[in-house]
ZARO-392973 format. One record per residue: x, y, z of N, C-alpha, C in turn. Coordinates in Angstrom, 3 decimals, m for minus. Atoms other than C-alpha are relative to their C-alpha. Layout:
BEGIN
X, Y, Z, X, Y, Z, X, Y, Z
...
***
This chain:
BEGIN
m0.815, 0.573, 1.074, m42.570, m147.308, 11.475, m0.749, 0.135, m1.327
0.590, m0.063, 1.332, m43.201, m146.687, 7.798, 0.082, m1.384, m0.637
0.084, 1.358, 0.536, m44.346, m149.928, 6.179, m0.626, 0.056, m1.387
0.545, 0.010, 1.348, m44.878, m150.555, 2.488, 0.015, m1.400, m0.588
0.091, 1.248, 0.753, m45.810, m153.380, 0.157, 0.331, 0.326, m1.447
m0.400, m0.168, 1.391, m44.055, m153.534, m3.208, m0.477, m1.223, m0.766
0.558, 1.123, 0.736, m45.978, m155.679, m5.668, m0.193, 0.392, m1.463
0.225, m0.267, 1.417, m47.008, m155.907, m9.299, 0.414, m1.181, m0.853
m0.244, 1.075, 0.952, m46.351, m157.935, m12.393, 1.473, m0.392, m0.039
m1.369, 0.494, 0.128, m43.257, m160.095, m12.700, 0.606, 0.546, m1.285
m0.653, m0.614, 1.148, m40.804, m158.371, m15.005, m0.224, 1.491, m0.099
0.303, m1.427, 0.055, m42.124, m154.894, m14.235, 1.020, 0.860, 0.732
m1.064, m0.780, m0.640, m39.075, m153.877, m12.180, 0.029, m0.049, 1.500
0.024, 0.048, m1.469, m39.712, m154.968, m8.607, 1.388, m0.204, 0.590
m1.353, 0.216, m0.521, m36.139, m156.204, m8.142, 0.793, 1.296, 0.003
m0.678, m1.296, 0.072, m34.770, m152.855, m9.293, m0.548, 0.949, 1.053
0.619, m0.890, m0.987, m37.269, m150.970, m7.119, 0.391, m0.401, 1.411
m0.407, 0.445, m1.336, m36.385, m153.119, m4.117, 1.390, 0.544, 0.335
m1.340, m0.528, m0.248, m32.725, m152.117, m4.486, m0.023, 1.477, 0.333
0.097, m1.429, m0.292, m33.664, m148.439, m4.583, m0.559, 0.235, 1.396
0.602, m0.169, m1.327, m35.835, m148.815, m1.486, 1.000, m0.346, 1.102
m1.028, 0.331, m0.979, m32.999, m150.513, 0.370, 1.019, 1.127, 0.119
m0.898, m1.155, m0.050, m30.772, m147.581, m0.594, m0.600, 1.133, 0.833
0.684, m1.033, m0.777, m33.380, m145.338, 1.047, m0.147, m0.376, 1.467
0.024, 0.407, m1.398, m33.068, m147.316, 4.273, m1.115, m0.940, 0.385
1.080, 0.936, m0.298, m35.965, m149.762, 3.971, 0.555, m1.407, 0.221
m0.311, 1.401, m0.263, m35.603, m153.234, 5.488, m1.009, m0.815, m0.806
0.898, 0.657, 0.941, m37.058, m155.315, 2.632, 0.076, m1.517, 0.135
0.104, 1.453, m0.089, m38.262, m158.931, 2.765, m0.800, m0.503, m1.197
0.671, 0.561, 1.171, m39.258, m161.057, m0.244, m1.072, m1.000, 0.385
1.075, 0.993, m0.025, m42.589, m162.875, m0.428, m0.308, m0.553, 1.383
0.413, 0.403, m1.341, m43.396, m162.953, 3.259, m1.531, m0.065, 0.035
1.460, 0.097, m0.054, m46.969, m164.249, 3.736, m0.602, 1.094, 0.876
0.607, m1.111, m0.754, m49.325, m161.502, 4.989, m0.196, m0.289, 1.483
0.185, 0.337, m1.399, m49.967, m163.392, 8.216, 1.234, 0.232, 0.849
m1.252, m0.208, m0.733, m46.325, m162.800, 9.150, 0.461, 1.453, m0.027
m0.419, m1.392, 0.077, m46.210, m159.080, 8.415, 0.017, 0.661, 1.373
0.056, m0.628, m1.319, m47.293, m157.990, 11.876, 1.111, m0.503, 0.916
m1.143, 0.458, m0.802, m44.789, m160.297, 13.667, 1.332, 0.586, m0.470
m1.226, m0.611, 0.515, m42.083, m158.908, 11.367, 0.170, 1.414, 0.566
m0.084, m1.375, m0.493, m42.881, m155.330, 12.358, 0.239, 0.026, 1.512
m0.218, 0.070, m1.440, m43.033, m156.308, 16.025, 1.440, m0.379, 0.334
m1.396, 0.377, m0.207, m39.579, m157.832, 15.693, 0.937, 1.160, m0.329
m0.894, m1.053, 0.459, m38.079, m154.848, 13.867, m0.100, 1.271, 0.830
0.213, m1.279, m0.680, m39.572, m151.987, 15.853, 0.917, 0.220, 1.201
m0.901, m0.235, m1.140, m37.585, m152.508, 19.101, 1.465, 0.140, m0.401
m1.392, m0.079, 0.467, m34.417, m152.685, 17.014, 0.296, 1.313, m0.713
m0.231, m1.321, 0.556, m34.834, m149.145, 15.776, m0.191, 0.110, m1.499
0.243, m0.061, 1.443, m35.878, m149.976, 12.205, m1.167, 0.944, m0.256
1.025, m1.015, 0.238, m37.844, m146.976, 10.918, m0.770, m0.222, m1.291
0.638, 0.241, 1.299, m38.682, m148.248, 7.412, 0.106, m1.482, m0.319
0.000, 1.412, 0.351, m39.690, m151.730, 6.344, m0.971, m0.232, m1.143
0.887, 0.312, 1.108, m41.341, m153.367, 3.373, 0.086, m1.457, m0.384
0.014, 1.357, 0.540, m42.294, m156.646, 1.765, m0.230, 0.083, m1.499
0.172, 0.114, 1.442, m42.114, m157.629, m1.895, m0.890, m1.202, m0.273
0.917, 1.087, 0.339, m44.983, m159.713, m3.251, m0.057, m0.188, m1.498
0.223, 0.310, 1.406, m45.064, m161.445, m6.620, m0.834, m1.269, m0.096
0.882, 1.140, 0.236, m46.843, m164.444, m8.132, 0.333, m1.191, 0.893
m0.364, 1.129, m0.850, m44.923, m166.856, m5.891, m0.746, 0.015, 1.327
0.687, m0.117, m1.289, m46.884, m165.568, m2.888, m1.513, m0.146, m0.120
1.444, 0.022, 0.196, m50.354, m166.027, m4.404, m0.687, m1.025, 0.889
0.614, 1.053, m0.816, m50.971, m169.197, m2.416, m0.150, 0.416, 1.459
0.008, m0.417, m1.409, m50.500, m167.249, 0.848, m0.816, 1.267, 0.227
0.672, m1.287, m0.100, m52.813, m164.286, 0.196, m1.333, m0.067, 0.738
1.222, 0.093, m0.780, m55.722, m165.583, 2.255, 0.113, 0.909, 1.234
m0.020, m0.930, m1.124, m56.608, m162.957, 4.837, 0.717, 1.301, m0.296
m0.746, m1.202, 0.357, m54.765, m160.244, 2.917, m0.778, 1.269, 0.322
0.792, m1.210, m0.223, m57.636, m157.745, 3.151, 0.008, 0.410, 1.471
0.006, m0.310, m1.423, m57.751, m158.008, 6.934, 1.329, 0.584, 0.453
m1.326, m0.495, m0.373, m54.007, m157.495, 7.231, 0.208, 1.421, m0.523
m0.131, m1.342, 0.567, m54.113, m154.464, 4.912, m0.797, 1.014, 0.824
0.819, m0.898, m0.803, m56.901, m152.951, 6.983, 0.651, 0.298, 1.347
m0.606, m0.191, m1.314, m55.004, m153.474, 10.230, 1.290, 0.799, m0.062
m1.328, m0.615, 0.041, m51.502, m152.416, 9.194, 0.049, 1.258, m0.847
0.081, m1.162, 0.884, m52.450, m149.884, 6.515, 1.350, 0.360, m0.635
m1.283, m0.307, 0.655, m49.203, m150.168, 4.526, m0.205, 0.858, m1.241
m0.012, m0.656, 1.304, m48.347, m147.998, 1.558, 0.240, m1.079, m1.061
m0.098, 1.043, 1.021, m48.896, m150.211, m1.495, 0.498, 0.614, m1.305
m0.586, m0.423, 1.273, m46.696, m149.690, m4.563, m0.184, m1.128, m1.011
0.311, 1.029, 0.999, m47.775, m151.525, m7.715, 0.687, 0.359, m1.314
m0.705, m0.200, 1.266, m45.544, m151.883, m10.780, m0.606, m0.895, m1.068
0.517, 0.775, 1.126, m46.834, m153.002, m14.155, 0.664, 0.473, m1.276
m0.508, m0.378, 1.319, m45.898, m152.895, m17.816, m0.883, m0.654, m1.038
0.803, 0.574, 1.069, m47.502, m153.644, m21.142, 0.430, m1.443, m0.264
m0.340, 1.415, 0.215, m47.668, m157.368, m22.021, 1.158, m0.210, m0.957
m1.076, 0.204, 0.966, m45.390, m157.014, m25.029, 1.357, 0.397, 0.584
m1.248, m0.399, m0.659, m42.789, m155.228, m22.871, 0.457, m1.092, 0.956
m0.344, 1.096, m0.911, m42.921, m157.967, m20.216, 0.528, m1.194, m0.768
m0.450, 1.122, 0.824, m42.574, m160.587, m22.924, 1.415, 0.233, m0.503
m1.343, m0.312, 0.494, m39.534, m158.831, m24.380, 1.036, m0.111, 1.114
m0.942, 0.071, m1.119, m37.903, m158.531, m20.953, 0.292, m1.452, 0.380
m0.227, 1.415, m0.320, m38.402, m162.230, m20.244, 0.842, m0.675, m1.073
m0.807, 0.590, 1.074, m36.967, m163.123, m23.650, 1.460, 0.421, 0.107
m1.370, m0.483, m0.139, m33.909, m160.995, m22.920, 0.708, m0.680, 1.171
m0.626, 0.574, m1.187, m33.270, m162.415, m19.446, m0.023, m1.518, 0.010
0.169, 1.459, 0.050, m34.375, m165.983, m20.303, m0.381, m0.572, 1.367
0.503, 0.467, m1.285, m35.933, m166.216, m16.861, m1.361, m0.639, m0.167
1.325, 0.585, m0.008, m38.960, m168.368, m16.122, m0.946, 0.895, 0.784
1.013, m0.722, m0.752, m42.163, m166.679, m15.031, m0.289, m0.774, 1.284
0.254, 0.714, m1.266, m42.963, m167.471, m11.359, m1.131, m1.022, m0.074
1.084, 0.975, 0.119, m46.179, m169.245, m12.417, 0.424, m1.237, m0.773
m0.685, 1.125, 0.631, m44.075, m171.441, m14.707, m0.846, m1.017, m0.723
0.861, 0.951, 0.702, m46.872, m172.999, m16.781, 0.457, m0.281, m1.423
m0.529, 0.244, 1.335, m44.990, m172.704, m20.063, m0.592, 0.859, m1.092
0.595, m0.925, 0.967, m47.214, m170.148, m21.806, 0.093, 1.397, 0.604
m0.339, m1.244, m0.690, m45.780, m166.758, m20.940, m1.127, 1.022, m0.046
1.062, m0.992, 0.085, m48.607, m164.571, m22.219, m1.172, m0.373, 0.894
1.083, 0.425, m0.878, m51.178, m166.652, m20.364, 0.391, 0.215, 1.464
m0.460, m0.202, m1.374, m49.071, m166.530, m17.191, m0.079, 1.472, 0.402
0.078, m1.432, m0.277, m48.869, m162.729, m17.432, m1.445, 0.400, 0.265
1.410, m0.306, m0.196, m52.641, m162.546, m17.768, m0.535, m0.533, 1.319
0.455, 0.587, m1.261, m53.236, m164.883, m14.824, 0.539, 0.779, 1.199
m0.587, m0.764, m1.100, m50.852, m162.938, m12.633, m0.682, 1.355, 0.141
0.675, m1.298, m0.038, m52.488, m159.621, m13.561, m1.368, m0.130, 0.684
1.318, 0.210, m0.596, m55.895, m161.032, m12.616, 0.108, m0.292, 1.497
m0.133, 0.387, m1.408, m54.693, m162.563, m9.339, 0.415, 1.172, 0.877
m0.471, m1.145, m0.778, m53.017, m159.336, m8.237, m0.946, 1.190, m0.077
0.968, m1.084, 0.155, m56.067, m157.244, m9.139, m0.419, 0.645, 1.312
0.387, m0.624, m1.280, m57.184, m156.762, m5.500, 1.094, 0.883, 0.591
m1.094, m0.844, m0.494, m53.721, m155.448, m4.563, 0.128, 1.270, m0.828
m0.065, m1.181, 0.856, m53.720, m153.133, m7.552, m1.082, 0.999, 0.382
1.106, m0.884, m0.387, m57.083, m151.766, m6.436, 0.301, 0.749, 1.293
m0.346, m0.639, m1.273, m55.572, m150.934, m3.026, 1.267, 0.845, m0.111
m1.304, m0.653, 0.143, m52.395, m149.383, m4.463, m0.098, 1.505, 0.182
m0.129, m1.447, m0.137, m51.404, m145.876, m3.436, 0.769, 0.599, m1.183
m0.743, m0.435, 1.187, m49.088, m145.665, m6.451, 0.033, m1.147, m0.992
m0.095, 0.967, 1.094, m49.385, m147.512, m9.767, 0.952, 0.581, m1.037
m1.002, m0.468, 0.956, m46.357, m147.175, m12.033, 0.067, m0.951, m1.181
m0.237, 0.763, 1.219, m46.257, m148.363, m15.630, 1.455, 0.227, m0.396
m1.440, m0.132, 0.237, m42.565, m149.051, m16.179, 0.395, m0.298, m1.450
m0.290, 0.386, 1.387, m42.855, m149.840, m19.892, 1.059, 0.884, m0.634
m0.924, m0.955, 0.621, m40.925, m146.709, m20.868, 0.953, 0.631, 1.009
m0.836, m0.604, m1.036, m39.094, m146.009, m17.608, 1.395, m0.610, 0.027
m1.356, 0.465, m0.271, m35.332, m146.234, m17.253, 0.119, m0.271, 1.503
m0.184, 0.181, m1.448, m34.019, m147.451, m13.878, 0.105, 1.317, 0.755
m0.123, m1.300, m0.670, m33.112, m143.868, m13.024, m1.361, 0.672, 0.141
1.325, m0.612, m0.057, m36.620, m142.640, m13.885, m0.886, m0.703, 1.026
0.757, 0.745, m1.003, m38.120, m145.422, m11.754, 0.392, 0.446, 1.406
m0.465, m0.446, m1.312, m35.981, m144.385, m8.795, m0.527, 1.384, 0.323
0.465, m1.361, m0.237, m36.917, m140.733, m9.199, m1.489, 0.023, 0.304
1.443, 0.061, m0.262, m40.628, m141.617, m9.318, m0.278, m0.490, 1.416
0.178, 0.512, m1.358, m40.343, m143.628, m6.096, 0.394, 1.041, 1.038
m0.470, m1.014, m0.939, m38.370, m140.895, m4.353, m1.016, 1.134, 0.118
1.000, m1.083, m0.025, m40.921, m138.236, m5.358, m1.240, m0.424, 0.776
1.228, 0.444, m0.649, m43.864, m140.316, m4.198, 0.186, m0.171, 1.507
m0.229, 0.291, m1.413, m42.340, m141.381, m0.892, 0.465, 1.220, 0.788
m0.470, m1.195, m0.690, m41.002, m137.927, m0.137, 1.299, m0.230, 0.741
m1.270, 0.330, m0.647, m37.624, m139.415, 0.752, 1.135, 0.737, m0.686
m1.232, m0.447, 0.632, m34.172, m138.055, 0.166, 0.549, m1.130, m0.848
m0.488, 1.021, 0.924, m32.521, m139.866, m2.713, 1.057, m0.895, 0.621
m0.902, 0.888, m0.724, m29.900, m141.178, m0.297, 1.401, m0.107, m0.575
m1.333, 0.094, 0.586, m26.800, m140.517, m2.415, 1.062, 0.358, 1.035
m1.060, m0.167, m0.991, m23.643, m140.814, m0.338, 1.362, 0.013, m0.699
m1.409, 0.014, 0.413, m20.034, m139.880, m1.065, 0.801, m0.623, 1.136
m0.824, 0.678, m0.999, m17.714, m142.265, 0.770, 1.460, 0.351, m0.247
m1.416, m0.359, 0.074, m14.200, m140.992, 1.447, 0.798, m0.969, 0.855
m0.848, 0.961, m0.714, m11.520, m143.507, 2.426, 1.450, 0.435, m0.143
m1.435, m0.256, 0.069, m7.971, m142.528, 3.324, 0.750, m1.322, 0.092
m0.767, 1.251, 0.013, m5.297, m145.174, 2.745, 1.461, 0.292, m0.297
m1.408, m0.091, 0.356, m1.578, m145.786, 2.290, 0.295, m0.874, m1.205
m0.328, 0.769, 1.205, m0.268, m146.874, m1.099, 0.862, m1.218, 0.327
m0.855, 1.141, m0.369, 2.240, m149.146, 0.673, m0.832, m1.203, 0.437
0.902, 1.085, m0.404, m0.761, m151.185, 1.871, m0.974, m0.375, m1.120
0.886, 0.291, 1.124, m2.540, m151.147, m1.491, m1.266, 0.831, 0.035
1.216, m0.821, 0.042, m5.530, m149.045, m2.661, m1.253, m0.826, 0.296
1.258, 0.712, m0.260, m9.086, m149.970, m1.580, m0.620, m0.532, m1.285
0.568, 0.615, 1.202, m10.665, m152.353, m4.050, m1.331, 0.623, m0.389
1.327, m0.532, 0.285, m14.043, m150.621, m3.752, 0.021, 1.418, m0.549
m0.095, m1.399, 0.411, m12.736, m147.232, m4.897, m0.502, 0.206, m1.424
0.380, m0.448, 1.343, m14.427, m145.535, m7.861, 1.017, 0.993, m0.547
m0.977, m1.024, 0.367, m11.822, m142.752, m7.877, 1.114, m0.022, 1.029
m1.153, m0.030, m0.892, m8.302, m142.711, m6.419, 0.736, 1.321, m0.186
m0.732, m1.258, 0.017, m6.678, m139.407, m5.521, 1.358, m0.207, 0.668
m1.363, 0.158, m0.504, m2.897, m139.335, m5.028, 0.443, 1.320, 0.637
m0.400, m1.236, m0.687, m1.860, m136.778, m2.383, 1.463, m0.040, 0.417
m1.423, 0.083, m0.331, 1.799, m137.808, m2.192, 0.798, 1.232, m0.401
m0.744, m1.234, 0.285, 2.908, m134.537, m3.878, m0.073, 1.043, 1.115
0.093, m0.967, m1.098, 1.840, m132.660, m0.711, 1.130, m0.228, 1.009
m1.088, 0.146, m0.989, 4.409, m132.017, 2.071, m0.273, m1.158, 0.955
0.165, 1.215, m0.795, 5.025, m135.154, 4.108, 0.424, 0.224, 1.458
m0.330, m0.208, m1.421, 4.817, m134.744, 7.916, 0.844, m1.130, 0.598
m0.770, 1.133, m0.520, 6.556, m138.104, 8.344, 1.453, 0.400, 0.264
m1.410, m0.383, m0.137, 9.934, m136.368, 7.973, 0.224, 1.083, 1.048
m0.139, m0.941, m1.104, 9.228, m133.912, 10.791, m0.120, m0.801, 1.295
0.032, 0.830, m1.210, 10.145, m135.654, 14.102, m1.132, 0.365, 0.958
1.065, m0.413, m0.902, 7.575, m133.596, 16.005, m1.389, m0.401, m0.488
1.304, 0.334, 0.574, 4.751, m134.499, 13.625, m0.169, m1.483, m0.286
0.071, 1.402, 0.401, 5.618, m138.105, 12.855, m0.949, m0.835, 0.871
0.911, 0.824, m0.806, 3.742, m139.597, 15.860, m1.472, 0.383, m0.133
1.376, m0.476, 0.113, 0.644, m137.556, 15.051, m0.653, m0.564, m1.265
0.726, 0.438, 1.208, m1.996, m138.188, 12.363, m0.608, 1.215, m0.683
0.652, m1.077, 0.741, m3.861, m136.141, 9.814, m1.218, 0.577, 0.693
1.103, m0.556, m0.783, m6.554, m135.575, 12.423, 0.463, 1.136, 0.905
m0.546, m1.035, m0.878, m4.230, m133.266, 14.378, 0.149, 1.318, m0.753
m0.088, m1.298, 0.676, m4.372, m129.516, 13.573, 1.407, 0.340, m0.483
m1.371, m0.314, 0.408, m0.583, m129.279, 13.442, 0.362, m0.689, m1.320
m0.274, 0.731, 1.242, m0.402, m131.924, 10.733, m0.752, 0.636, m1.164
0.781, m0.627, 1.064, m3.177, m130.287, 8.734, 0.650, 1.310, m0.446
m0.651, m1.263, 0.362, m1.390, m126.932, 8.878, 1.254, m0.253, m0.834
m1.215, 0.343, 0.744, 1.807, m128.587, 7.630, m0.349, m0.455, m1.424
0.385, 0.540, 1.319, 0.043, m130.384, 4.763, m0.561, 1.090, m0.897
0.689, m1.000, 0.822, m2.036, m127.431, 3.610, 0.724, 1.334, 0.045
m0.743, m1.236, 0.136, 0.724, m124.885, 3.205, m0.543, 0.774, m1.204
0.617, m0.840, 1.026, m0.304, m121.957, 1.031, 0.418, m0.398, m1.413
m0.482, 0.357, 1.339, 1.834, m123.111, m1.886, m0.682, m1.246, m0.552
0.635, 1.243, 0.427, m0.079, m126.419, m1.971, m1.492, 0.167, m0.283
1.440, m0.199, 0.145, m3.535, m124.872, m2.161, m0.514, m0.282, m1.408
0.509, 0.321, 1.342, m3.873, m125.078, m5.984, m0.142, m1.506, m0.239
0.084, 1.453, 0.190, m3.148, m128.819, m5.887, m1.220, m0.559, 0.729
1.162, 0.481, m0.746, m5.727, m129.400, m3.169, m1.295, 0.408, m0.697
1.227, m0.452, 0.645, m8.338, m127.290, m4.989, m0.291, m0.819, m1.249
0.207, 0.861, 1.171, m7.801, m129.413, m8.094, m0.573, m1.348, 0.417
0.540, 1.263, m0.508, m8.404, m132.584, m6.065, m1.471, 0.153, 0.372
1.378, m0.254, m0.400, m11.588, m131.069, m4.637, m0.908, 0.100, m1.222
0.812, m0.157, 1.205, m12.839, m130.132, m8.100, m0.255, m1.345, m0.666
0.160, 1.321, 0.632, m12.207, m133.622, m9.498, m0.970, m0.863, 0.795
0.885, 0.813, m0.842, m13.886, m135.334, m6.543, m1.446, 0.477, m0.103
1.355, m0.541, 0.075, m16.889, m133.008, m6.693, m0.669, m0.284, m1.332
0.569, 0.258, 1.328, m17.391, m133.377, m10.447, m0.324, m1.478, m0.176
0.235, 1.437, 0.137, m17.044, m137.160, m10.301, m1.204, m0.454, 0.823
1.123, 0.372, m0.858, m19.476, m137.475, m7.398, m1.316, 0.503, m0.579
1.225, m0.540, 0.588, m22.022, m135.223, m9.084, m0.424, m0.816, m1.221
0.330, 0.851, 1.139, m21.807, m137.307, m12.243, m0.622, m1.317, 0.423
0.560, 1.253, m0.511, m22.448, m140.463, m10.229, m1.418, 0.204, 0.510
1.349, m0.279, m0.494, m25.446, m138.848, m8.549, m0.978, 0.177, m1.154
0.870, m0.201, 1.146, m26.872, m137.790, m11.907, m0.328, m1.317, m0.708
0.253, 1.316, 0.586, m26.550, m141.390, m13.107, m0.981, m0.818, 0.827
0.921, 0.723, m0.858, m28.794, m142.457, m10.234, 0.655, m0.977, 0.950
m0.691, 0.908, m0.910, m26.136, m144.241, m8.212, m0.318, 0.344, 1.452
0.291, m0.206, m1.418, m26.647, m144.693, m4.472, 1.201, 0.561, 0.751
m1.188, m0.499, m0.685, m23.044, m143.959, m3.503, 1.168, 0.051, m0.985
m1.218, m0.114, 0.797, m19.634, m143.049, m4.903, 1.164, 0.025, 0.970
m1.101, 0.167, m0.939, m16.349, m144.009, m3.259, 1.268, 0.653, m0.539
m1.243, m0.696, 0.341, m13.322, m141.717, m3.374, 1.068, m0.434, 0.995
m1.126, 0.407, m0.838, m10.056, m143.145, m2.048, 1.101, 1.050, m0.100
m1.031, m1.038, m0.069, m7.384, m140.665, m0.938, 1.257, m0.645, 0.574
m1.173, 0.750, m0.414, m3.884, m142.086, m0.766, 1.272, 0.817, 0.138
m1.373, m0.489, m0.125, m0.494, m141.081, 0.575, 0.879, m1.237, 0.189
m0.900, 1.155, m0.091, 2.503, m143.298, 1.315, m0.456, m1.002, 1.057
0.327, 0.920, m1.088, 1.530, m144.741, 4.699, m1.440, 0.029, 0.464
1.397, m0.075, m0.391, m2.055, m143.591, 5.189, m0.251, 0.598, 1.370
0.161, m0.561, m1.347, m1.464, m141.713, 8.479, m0.143, 1.524, m0.002
m0.077, m1.450, m0.081, m0.878, m138.061, 7.631, m0.757, 0.701, m1.127
0.567, m0.794, 1.091, m1.579, m136.503, 4.223, m1.372, m0.488, m0.452
1.282, 0.519, 0.498, m4.369, m138.800, 3.089, m1.115, 0.249, 1.004
1.010, m0.232, m1.043, m6.190, m138.457, 6.417, m0.406, 1.474, 0.023
0.288, m1.434, m0.023, m5.893, m134.673, 6.413, m0.833, 0.417, m1.206
0.726, m0.379, 1.217, m7.082, m134.385, 2.816, m1.411, m0.581, 0.010
1.335, 0.611, m0.056, m9.979, m136.825, 3.294, m0.910, 0.782, 0.940
0.804, m0.767, m0.946, m11.166, m134.851, 6.328, m0.410, 1.355, m0.583
0.337, m1.315, 0.564, m10.989, m131.532, 4.497, m0.977, m0.157, m1.163
0.963, 0.258, 1.075, m12.746, m132.971, 1.438, m1.392, m0.253, 0.574
1.288, 0.290, m0.631, m15.486, m134.270, 3.732, m0.680, 1.290, 0.449
0.557, m1.268, m0.459, m15.940, m130.810, 5.221, m0.559, 0.818, m1.167
0.402, m0.873, 1.098, m16.157, m129.073, 1.867, m1.061, m0.632, m0.901
1.009, 0.662, 0.831, m18.253, m131.683, 0.050, m1.325, m0.185, 0.734
1.216, 0.262, m0.779, m20.775, m131.999, 2.885, m1.100, 1.015, m0.274
1.028, m0.954, 0.371, m22.553, m128.894, 1.664, m0.773, m0.417, m1.243
0.639, 0.441, 1.247, m23.428, m130.714, m1.575, m0.505, m1.434, 0.064
0.333, 1.422, m0.065, m23.653, m134.388, m0.598, m0.040, m0.447, 1.464
m0.179, 0.676, m1.285, m24.154, m136.666, 2.362, 1.338, m0.738, m0.072
m1.377, 0.490, 0.067, m20.585, m137.695, 3.197, 0.290, m0.923, 1.177
m0.527, 0.892, m1.026, m19.091, m140.616, 5.104, 1.508, m0.087, m0.198
m1.458, 0.051, 0.111, m15.366, m140.700, 5.876, 0.554, m1.056, 0.944
m0.669, 0.998, m0.831, m13.152, m143.486, 7.176, 1.484, 0.011, m0.341
m1.455, m0.028, 0.157, m9.392, m143.890, 7.645, 0.526, m1.423, 0.184
m0.306, 1.421, m0.029, m8.323, m147.396, 6.751, 1.309, m0.322, 0.680
m1.354, 0.373, m0.427, m4.617, m147.285, 7.606, 0.583, 0.918, 1.062
m0.544, m1.020, m0.901, m4.309, m144.506, 10.167, 0.682, m0.618, 1.227
m0.603, 0.601, m1.179, m3.412, m146.904, 12.986, 1.149, m0.953, m0.328
m1.075, 0.901, 0.370, m0.856, m148.919, 11.013, 1.356, 0.671, 0.215
m1.355, m0.517, m0.189, 2.851, m148.541, 11.686, 0.541, 0.524, m1.316
m0.575, m0.590, 1.216, 4.656, m146.306, 9.204, 1.125, m0.869, m0.522
***
């Protein structure tokens, strides 16, 4: 199991980094005392968890006794985030959050935290100064260091407009202009997963319309990936969600899979027309 420790100064971006790591498949836990790290890994390993990590900030300082021994035994990858004091001060002023040490003098608290976390910084495999990093740049730095795939996923959901579009959709494609197998008695009981239905939907005359849908979905997904998003959801809708939308979602999945990791689901395929 790959195990890492994400630590560093409060306000340096650990919350943002934690989200990126979770997108990469890491099981992350906040401020777990070092004495419990090994039991955590022993609990997760039989469950098939391949990546795990803990986040440590100033709130865990009281539990760091024995940290060196645990680091020597488990040998985690240590990621340390920091930023210049004036940047941390500005971020706290913008968010109006209290520093975890909460003594009332922010600059002094930043200095105390930096000193207390010094031993972890000395053991860090990666030290990132986030003073000038955008969230996207932070994610890219983590991905490069960890050697992980960025994890971007295109989610395709077929649905029927009569049941309402999926609320989570980033983009909704309307495939109702395509030929409707519902009006063919031989095709009505089938779904868009059947070859006969797909052949009916993708008649040669309809190919330009489908290619336009593919282009829009591909461009939108690529834009989302360039923004640093973890996933992008494309909803494909026909009237009932059994025939055209299913067929189109499946074909989009096939053609987009060469560019993205794709997940496809059919929300309404089992509903009565």
